[in-house]
Phi, psi and omega in degrees: 000134183278131179263127178263149178297151180297331182298325181282337182278351179292140178294137179290141178290137179285129177278136178280116182285138179277131179268129178306146184297332185286346181244020176299140179282140177283143178295144180290136178255143178288135179296141179289145177292143180298142180291147180281129176249183180297334180288330181273341183284153178289141180295149178296151179291325180247128179293142179281140180251117179267137178290141180294137179288145178289133179296135179288142177283152178300146179304134178094347182291324178282330185283325186302311179299324180291317178296322177294322178295313180297322177294326181289334181266359174126356179269110180224154174059233183295328180295321179293318177297322179293322179297313183290318181293330179287334180207081182299334180294348178298328180286346179270349181280156179289133181290311184282321187275344184228302188295309182295317181298315180295319180296318178296324178297314179292325179293321176294324182286321188256337173111334184202155176301323179298322179293324178294314181299319180290324184287324184259016180302128180083359179215064180290355178301332181295344177279344182241001180270161177282104186292339180294334178257338183261310193265311191299316178298319179291323180298316180295319181298313183287324178295326177297335178264007176081020180278132179297148183299317180301324178291325179296312181297318181298318180291316181294326179295331182271329191237300188269097188245351183239146186301322183288353177265003181299314179294328178296321181299312183295321178293321179294318181300312180296323180293320179295320177300319180293321179296310181294327178295321179291341180264007175102005178274142170274168177297327177295320177298318181295316180293323178295317179295319180294322179295321180284320184211089185301336185289353175293343177273356181261348178291151180290156179301321181297316180293319180302313181295320182293317181292318180295322177299320179295314183294323183281315185274319183272319182266347180060042178262144174288147178305321180293330178295320178289322180299329178285349180228065189293342178298334180297333182288338184265356178282153177289124183293314184282322186271340185231304189295307183295313179300320181289323177295325177295316178297317179298318181298319180291315180295325178292320179295334179270358179079016182277321179240162181240151178296340180293338180295331179093114178295321178304319177296323178300327182275334189266346180293161183293161181296320181296315180294321180296315180297316183292318186281330189235311185286307181289320184294319185250003184297319180285321181290321181233095184300334181296338181297314180293322179294321179293320180294327179277001178079019181273347179247139180281134178272119183267344177113173177250147185272318184294145184259128178270135175245170183295132180264000000 
């Protein structure tokens, strides 16, 4: 038997294999203790007493008196449906504390239920808002300036509908007076313009100045002449006023139209009527008319000066 040296018979030491870093095991984390819920909490020493809930009214019990009220003041059939669809939250307002009180306030102010319906057309929100914060401050401000009540209601129904805009209205009103005053209008002119067309107070300051500059410098109109026709301020300068004035200037130079016809009337007629009477009628005979209407010709202005009529 062959004898091996003892050194060779010793067991070889095991080498520790290196584990790639990407497969290292994550250390075990201790599970978090479960959160305490009401079931784990100790019961209160004193039991809670809940107030009994108010029994709900049967569906339609709240709506019926409101619908009857609206029908009684003149809203019937399709008009009633249009009223509700325009402002469904109206049915959530209190009938006695808000709707009836607001309607009576407007009826006293305007004189008749029909006048109230006409004034708040398209803005039934005024029947459910708190008038002490929305209407009364604005009403006092405008009445101090001599504005009739129906015009106030009509303007507020269109623009100032939320209580937090009450202060904006008064600030806007004073600013508009200052803008028109700087353009040559007297306070009487401004009130006259507002009475005829209240929306002239809703145009931005920039548009008002731009339109007035065109009328005074290009059309040679007196500020008071424009104040007597406030609808002109609400027309689009680029899309309507300038193209139509260009067409009028060309037709006048050809002897087709006369200044006696009135340029303001020329600007205020409907688009369909304007196209039929002037653009289509004279477009083939005078090609410049179509170019002027399309804005391809520069409008240099009118020479004669219009004064207040």
